[in-house]
N, CA, C and O atoms as a GROMACS GRO file, in nm:
protein
  344
    1MET      N    1   0.913  -0.405   1.404
    1MET     CA    2   0.803  -0.326   1.380
    1MET      C    3   0.774  -0.223   1.466
    1MET      O    4   0.736  -0.246   1.581
    2GLU      N    5   0.788  -0.098   1.415
    2GLU     CA    6   0.745  -0.012   1.528
    2GLU      C    7   0.556   0.026   1.501
    2GLU      O    8   0.478  -0.004   1.411
    3ASP      N    9   0.542   0.102   1.631
    3ASP     CA   10   0.418   0.119   1.631
    3ASP      C   11   0.397   0.243   1.493
    3ASP      O   12   0.290   0.224   1.433
    4ASP      N   13   0.458   0.329   1.453
    4ASP     CA   14   0.476   0.417   1.360
    4ASP      C   15   0.406   0.394   1.221
    4ASP      O   16   0.314   0.444   1.157
    5ASP      N   17   0.512   0.277   1.204
    5ASP     CA   18   0.491   0.172   1.069
    5ASP      C   19   0.356   0.155   1.054
    5ASP      O   20   0.282   0.208   0.970
    6LEU      N   21   0.320   0.058   1.166
    6LEU     CA   22   0.156   0.035   1.167
    6LEU      C   23   0.050   0.143   1.124
    6LEU      O   24  -0.031   0.128   1.033
    7GLY      N   25   0.064   0.267   1.213
    7GLY     CA   26   0.000   0.398   1.154
    7GLY      C   27   0.016   0.426   1.018
    7GLY      O   28  -0.076   0.461   0.944
    8ARG      N   29   0.153   0.409   0.979
    8ARG     CA   30   0.181   0.475   0.820
    8ARG      C   31   0.085   0.387   0.726
    8ARG      O   32   0.020   0.434   0.633
    9LEU      N   33   0.087   0.248   0.764
    9LEU     CA   34   0.029   0.155   0.698
    9LEU      C   35  -0.116   0.183   0.682
    9LEU      O   36  -0.175   0.185   0.574
   10GLU      N   37  -0.161   0.202   0.784
   10GLU     CA   38  -0.307   0.223   0.802
   10GLU      C   39  -0.362   0.350   0.728
   10GLU      O   40  -0.468   0.359   0.666
   11ARG      N   41  -0.252   0.459   0.755
   11ARG     CA   42  -0.317   0.592   0.663
   11ARG      C   43  -0.324   0.550   0.517
   11ARG      O   44  -0.415   0.577   0.439
   12LEU      N   45  -0.193   0.466   0.487
   12LEU     CA   46  -0.188   0.445   0.334
   12LEU      C   47  -0.332   0.363   0.295
   12LEU      O   48  -0.400   0.400   0.199
   13ALA      N   49  -0.366   0.258   0.373
   13ALA     CA   50  -0.469   0.192   0.342
   13ALA      C   51  -0.612   0.303   0.326
   13ALA      O   52  -0.699   0.283   0.242
   14ALA      N   53  -0.614   0.386   0.397
   14ALA     CA   54  -0.741   0.460   0.370
   14ALA      C   55  -0.721   0.550   0.264
   14ALA      O   56  -0.829   0.592   0.221
   15GLU      N   57  -0.616   0.598   0.202
   15GLU     CA   58  -0.627   0.669   0.105
   15GLU      C   59  -0.601   0.610  -0.032
   15GLU      O   60  -0.602   0.671  -0.139
   16LEU      N   61  -0.577   0.482  -0.010
   16LEU     CA   62  -0.616   0.407  -0.136
   16LEU      C   63  -0.765   0.346  -0.145
   16LEU      O   64  -0.807   0.306  -0.253
   17GLU      N   65  -0.845   0.340  -0.027
   17GLU     CA   66  -0.970   0.315  -0.040
   17GLU      C   67  -1.031   0.440  -0.082
   17GLU      O   68  -1.130   0.428  -0.155
   18SER      N   69  -0.990   0.563  -0.049
   18SER     CA   70  -1.038   0.679  -0.129
   18SER      C   71  -1.037   0.678  -0.261
   18SER      O   72  -1.105   0.750  -0.335
   19ARG      N   73  -0.944   0.582  -0.297
   19ARG     CA   74  -0.916   0.596  -0.462
   19ARG      C   75  -1.002   0.436  -0.524
   19ARG      O   76  -0.964   0.352  -0.606
   20GLY      N   77  -1.087   0.444  -0.468
   20GLY     CA   78  -1.157   0.304  -0.519
   20GLY      C   79  -1.085   0.169  -0.507
   20GLY      O   80  -1.131   0.074  -0.571
   21LEU      N   81  -0.983   0.154  -0.436
   21LEU     CA   82  -0.895   0.041  -0.449
   21LEU      C   83  -0.938  -0.044  -0.305
   21LEU      O   84  -0.957   0.018  -0.200
   22ILE      N   85  -0.949  -0.162  -0.313
   22ILE     CA   86  -0.980  -0.236  -0.187
   22ILE      C   87  -0.833  -0.241  -0.091
   22ILE      O   88  -0.762  -0.331  -0.134
   23ALA      N   89  -0.793  -0.195  -0.015
   23ALA     CA   90  -0.688  -0.209   0.086
   23ALA      C   91  -0.700  -0.237   0.214
   23ALA      O   92  -0.774  -0.165   0.281
   24ARG      N   93  -0.628  -0.351   0.276
   24ARG     CA   94  -0.626  -0.364   0.434
   24ARG      C   95  -0.499  -0.435   0.490
   24ARG      O   96  -0.417  -0.503   0.428
   25VAL      N   97  -0.503  -0.413   0.585
   25VAL     CA   98  -0.376  -0.400   0.649
   25VAL      C   99  -0.366  -0.554   0.706
   25VAL      O  100  -0.440  -0.596   0.795
   26VAL      N  101  -0.280  -0.619   0.651
   26VAL     CA  102  -0.248  -0.750   0.701
   26VAL      C  103  -0.155  -0.807   0.807
   26VAL      O  104  -0.042  -0.817   0.758
   27ARG      N  105  -0.157  -0.838   0.901
   27ARG     CA  106  -0.085  -0.854   0.999
   27ARG      C  107  -0.054  -1.038   1.058
   27ARG      O  108  -0.135  -1.126   1.088
   28ARG      N  109   0.073  -1.036   1.055
   28ARG     CA  110   0.091  -1.165   1.063
   28ARG      C  111   0.184  -1.224   1.193
   28ARG      O  112   0.275  -1.162   1.248
   29PRO      N  113   0.142  -1.349   1.225
   29PRO     CA  114   0.220  -1.399   1.335
   29PRO      C  115   0.350  -1.349   1.344
   29PRO      O  116   0.388  -1.259   1.419
   30SER      N  117   0.413  -1.410   1.268
   30SER     CA  118   0.589  -1.337   1.190
   30SER      C  119   0.592  -1.262   1.097
   30SER      O  120   0.512  -1.279   1.005
   31GLY      N  121   0.678  -1.167   1.096
   31GLY     CA  122   0.686  -1.099   0.956
   31GLY      C  123   0.621  -0.956   1.002
   31GLY      O  124   0.540  -0.932   1.091
   32SER      N  125   0.686  -0.875   0.911
   32SER     CA  126   0.627  -0.744   0.904
   32SER      C  127   0.483  -0.708   0.849
   32SER      O  128   0.470  -0.747   0.734
   33PRO      N  129   0.360  -0.638   0.906
   33PRO     CA  130   0.274  -0.634   0.855
   33PRO      C  131   0.290  -0.542   0.728
   33PRO      O  132   0.389  -0.474   0.702
   34TYR      N  133   0.149  -0.554   0.634
   34TYR     CA  134   0.164  -0.499   0.506
   34TYR      C  135   0.060  -0.442   0.463
   34TYR      O  136  -0.038  -0.443   0.538
   35VAL      N  137   0.052  -0.378   0.332
   35VAL     CA  138  -0.087  -0.301   0.284
   35VAL      C  139  -0.113  -0.422   0.178
   35VAL      O  140  -0.026  -0.426   0.092
   36ARG      N  141  -0.213  -0.521   0.165
   36ARG     CA  142  -0.282  -0.599   0.084
   36ARG      C  143  -0.368  -0.495  -0.022
   36ARG      O  144  -0.479  -0.464   0.021
   37VAL      N  145  -0.334  -0.446  -0.136
   37VAL     CA  146  -0.424  -0.374  -0.215
   37VAL      C  147  -0.459  -0.440  -0.342
   37VAL      O  148  -0.373  -0.512  -0.393
   38ILE      N  149  -0.600  -0.422  -0.413
   38ILE     CA  150  -0.678  -0.488  -0.513
   38ILE      C  151  -0.740  -0.387  -0.579
   38ILE      O  152  -0.823  -0.306  -0.535
   39ASN      N  153  -0.690  -0.398  -0.698
   39ASN     CA  154  -0.787  -0.290  -0.793
   39ASN      C  155  -0.946  -0.410  -0.806
   39ASN      O  156  -0.943  -0.522  -0.857
   40PRO      N  157  -1.052  -0.351  -0.753
   40PRO     CA  158  -1.175  -0.403  -0.771
   40PRO      C  159  -1.227  -0.428  -0.916
   40PRO      O  160  -1.304  -0.518  -0.949
   41ASN      N  161  -1.173  -0.334  -0.994
   41ASN     CA  162  -1.225  -0.396  -1.151
   41ASN      C  163  -1.132  -0.491  -1.241
   41ASN      O  164  -1.144  -0.530  -1.357
   42ALA      N  165  -1.038  -0.512  -1.146
   42ALA     CA  166  -0.952  -0.575  -1.240
   42ALA      C  167  -0.868  -0.668  -1.125
   42ALA      O  168  -0.750  -0.646  -1.098
   43THR      N  169  -0.953  -0.782  -1.058
   43THR     CA  170  -0.882  -0.836  -0.920
   43THR      C  171  -0.748  -0.896  -0.926
   43THR      O  172  -0.703  -0.939  -0.819
   44SER      N  173  -0.667  -0.908  -1.050
   44SER     CA  174  -0.574  -0.981  -1.067
   44SER      C  175  -0.440  -0.919  -1.070
   44SER      O  176  -0.326  -0.966  -1.080
   45LEU      N  177  -0.494  -0.774  -1.055
   45LEU     CA  178  -0.400  -0.655  -1.029
   45LEU      C  179  -0.419  -0.651  -0.907
   45LEU      O  180  -0.534  -0.639  -0.865
   46THR      N  181  -0.285  -0.663  -0.801
   46THR     CA  182  -0.275  -0.649  -0.691
   46THR      C  183  -0.126  -0.635  -0.651
   46THR      O  184  -0.038  -0.672  -0.729
   47GLU      N  185  -0.097  -0.580  -0.528
   47GLU     CA  186   0.010  -0.501  -0.490
   47GLU      C  187   0.026  -0.547  -0.311
   47GLU      O  188  -0.069  -0.527  -0.236
   48ASN      N  189   0.124  -0.593  -0.273
   48ASN     CA  190   0.187  -0.568  -0.131
   48ASN      C  191   0.253  -0.455  -0.076
   48ASN      O  192   0.373  -0.454  -0.103
   49VAL      N  193   0.215  -0.366  -0.010
   49VAL     CA  194   0.308  -0.263   0.044
   49VAL      C  195   0.371  -0.282   0.190
   49VAL      O  196   0.297  -0.338   0.271
   50VAL      N  197   0.504  -0.241   0.236
   50VAL     CA  198   0.525  -0.260   0.326
   50VAL      C  199   0.618  -0.133   0.374
   50VAL      O  200   0.690  -0.087   0.286
   51CYS      N  201   0.623  -0.079   0.487
   51CYS     CA  202   0.688   0.047   0.560
   51CYS      C  203   0.784  -0.001   0.647
   51CYS      O  204   0.761  -0.062   0.751
   52ARG      N  205   0.905   0.032   0.597
   52ARG     CA  206   1.036   0.038   0.677
   52ARG      C  207   1.126   0.142   0.674
   52ARG      O  208   1.145   0.196   0.566
   53ALA      N  209   1.184   0.180   0.770
   53ALA     CA  210   1.263   0.291   0.761
   53ALA      C  211   1.217   0.432   0.729
   53ALA      O  212   1.292   0.520   0.689
   54ALA      N  213   1.116   0.442   0.744
   54ALA     CA  214   1.014   0.554   0.711
   54ALA      C  215   0.996   0.581   0.569
   54ALA      O  216   0.994   0.692   0.514
   55ASP      N  217   0.984   0.469   0.517
   55ASP     CA  218   0.974   0.475   0.365
   55ASP      C  219   0.876   0.376   0.346
   55ASP      O  220   0.870   0.307   0.448
   56TYR      N  221   0.785   0.335   0.245
   56TYR     CA  222   0.660   0.266   0.170
   56TYR      C  223   0.780   0.179   0.032
   56TYR      O  224   0.859   0.236  -0.043
   57TRP      N  225   0.758   0.056   0.041
   57TRP     CA  226   0.809  -0.044  -0.038
   57TRP      C  227   0.736  -0.106  -0.123
   57TRP      O  228   0.621  -0.125  -0.085
   58TRP      N  229   0.769  -0.153  -0.252
   58TRP     CA  230   0.682  -0.248  -0.332
   58TRP      C  231   0.751  -0.378  -0.280
   58TRP      O  232   0.856  -0.401  -0.219
   59SER      N  233   0.643  -0.457  -0.334
   59SER     CA  234   0.647  -0.623  -0.292
   59SER      C  235   0.789  -0.675  -0.334
   59SER      O  236   0.851  -0.762  -0.272
   60TRP      N  237   0.832  -0.610  -0.445
   60TRP     CA  238   0.982  -0.687  -0.513
   60TRP      C  239   1.103  -0.613  -0.436
   60TRP      O  240   1.215  -0.612  -0.488
   61GLY      N  241   1.081  -0.556  -0.320
   61GLY     CA  242   1.157  -0.464  -0.288
   61GLY      C  243   1.222  -0.356  -0.302
   61GLY      O  244   1.329  -0.342  -0.242
   62GLU      N  245   1.172  -0.261  -0.383
   62GLU     CA  246   1.234  -0.109  -0.413
   62GLU      C  247   1.169  -0.012  -0.321
   62GLU      O  248   1.052  -0.036  -0.288
   63PRO      N  249   1.214   0.069  -0.284
   63PRO     CA  250   1.160   0.181  -0.201
   63PRO      C  251   1.082   0.252  -0.306
   63PRO      O  252   1.127   0.284  -0.416
   64MET      N  253   0.933   0.277  -0.251
   64MET     CA  254   0.837   0.357  -0.319
   64MET      C  255   0.803   0.493  -0.342
   64MET      O  256   0.790   0.561  -0.444
   65HIS      N  257   0.792   0.519  -0.194
   65HIS     CA  258   0.789   0.651  -0.144
   65HIS      C  259   0.778   0.714  -0.041
   65HIS      O  260   0.674   0.662  -0.001
   66ARG      N  261   0.807   0.789   0.040
   66ARG     CA  262   0.823   0.850   0.190
   66ARG      C  263   0.689   0.811   0.248
   66ARG      O  264   0.587   0.838   0.185
   67ALA      N  265   0.686   0.752   0.359
   67ALA     CA  266   0.601   0.734   0.435
   67ALA      C  267   0.499   0.856   0.522
   67ALA      O  268   0.391   0.842   0.580
   68ASP      N  269   0.582   0.970   0.502
   68ASP     CA  270   0.519   1.063   0.539
   68ASP      C  271   0.418   1.136   0.467
   68ASP      O  272   0.372   1.246   0.498
   69ASP      N  273   0.391   1.074   0.380
   69ASP     CA  274   0.310   1.117   0.264
   69ASP      C  275   0.239   1.004   0.190
   69ASP      O  276   0.282   0.942   0.092
   70PRO      N  277   0.100   0.983   0.264
   70PRO     CA  278   0.048   0.846   0.240
   70PRO      C  279  -0.014   0.880   0.092
   70PRO      O  280   0.008   0.797   0.003
   71ALA      N  281  -0.080   0.982   0.064
   71ALA     CA  282  -0.150   1.037  -0.037
   71ALA      C  283  -0.047   1.025  -0.146
   71ALA      O  284  -0.083   0.945  -0.233
   72GLY      N  285   0.059   1.076  -0.164
   72GLY     CA  286   0.180   1.072  -0.276
   72GLY      C  287   0.171   0.918  -0.283
   72GLY      O  288   0.126   0.874  -0.389
   73ALA      N  289   0.201   0.844  -0.206
   73ALA     CA  290   0.221   0.689  -0.237
   73ALA      C  291   0.086   0.627  -0.259
   73ALA      O  292   0.081   0.528  -0.331
   74ALA      N  293  -0.014   0.669  -0.210
   74ALA     CA  294  -0.138   0.594  -0.286
   74ALA      C  295  -0.163   0.649  -0.418
   74ALA      O  296  -0.247   0.582  -0.478
   75THR      N  297  -0.116   0.751  -0.486
   75THR     CA  298  -0.156   0.775  -0.621
   75THR      C  299  -0.063   0.696  -0.705
   75THR      O  300  -0.097   0.674  -0.821
   76LYS      N  301   0.071   0.643  -0.652
   76LYS     CA  302   0.168   0.584  -0.728
   76LYS      C  303   0.069   0.424  -0.715
   76LYS      O  304   0.013   0.362  -0.805
   77VAL      N  305   0.074   0.406  -0.625
   77VAL     CA  306   0.004   0.257  -0.602
   77VAL      C  307  -0.109   0.251  -0.714
   77VAL      O  308  -0.086   0.168  -0.802
   78ALA      N  309  -0.217   0.317  -0.725
   78ALA     CA  310  -0.324   0.323  -0.805
   78ALA      C  311  -0.303   0.332  -0.965
   78ALA      O  312  -0.364   0.286  -1.061
   79ARG      N  313  -0.202   0.402  -0.951
   79ARG     CA  314  -0.140   0.401  -1.123
   79ARG      C  315  -0.069   0.318  -1.165
   79ARG      O  316  -0.047   0.310  -1.286
   80VAL      N  317  -0.012   0.229  -1.071
   80VAL     CA  318   0.062   0.067  -1.130
   80VAL      C  319  -0.053  -0.008  -1.116
   80VAL      O  320  -0.055  -0.090  -1.208
   81LEU      N  321  -0.151  -0.019  -1.045
   81LEU     CA  322  -0.288  -0.100  -1.040
   81LEU      C  323  -0.389  -0.055  -1.092
   81LEU      O  324  -0.499  -0.086  -1.046
   82ALA      N  325  -0.377   0.035  -1.208
   82ALA     CA  326  -0.488   0.096  -1.301
   82ALA      C  327  -0.507  -0.025  -1.410
   82ALA      O  328  -0.406  -0.086  -1.447
   83ALA      N  329  -0.633  -0.060  -1.461
   83ALA     CA  330  -0.661  -0.110  -1.557
   83ALA      C  331  -0.661  -0.035  -1.691
   83ALA      O  332  -0.684   0.086  -1.687
   84VAL      N  333  -0.645  -0.075  -1.773
   84VAL     CA  334  -0.629  -0.046  -1.935
   84VAL      C  335  -0.803   0.033  -1.905
   84VAL      O  336  -0.904  -0.018  -1.855
   85GLY      N  337  -0.779   0.176  -1.960
   85GLY     CA  338  -0.929   0.219  -1.973
   85GLY      C  339  -0.959   0.296  -1.839
   85GLY      O  340  -1.038   0.388  -1.858
   86GLU      N  341  -0.922   0.286  -1.723
   86GLU     CA  342  -0.960   0.323  -1.626
   86GLU      C  343  -0.888   0.446  -1.605
   86GLU      O  344  -0.909   0.513  -1.503
   0.00000   0.00000   0.00000
């Protein structure tokens, strides 16, 4: 895990928070850190986003967005986690 990846995760978390989602960087003793995202209006809607190889990745292992554009990535996550009627 490079320091750049951690910084990218922190920037993504800030973008997600600005969109009204709950987001925090989770660091584990082993394994890569990730951003845990929760929709506060529908707490069953959650996602864990990792950063590797200069991209953000969905929890299911699919690349989501390039890591140099946290605002664009946050838009995608917010759309996926939106509750019906939001």
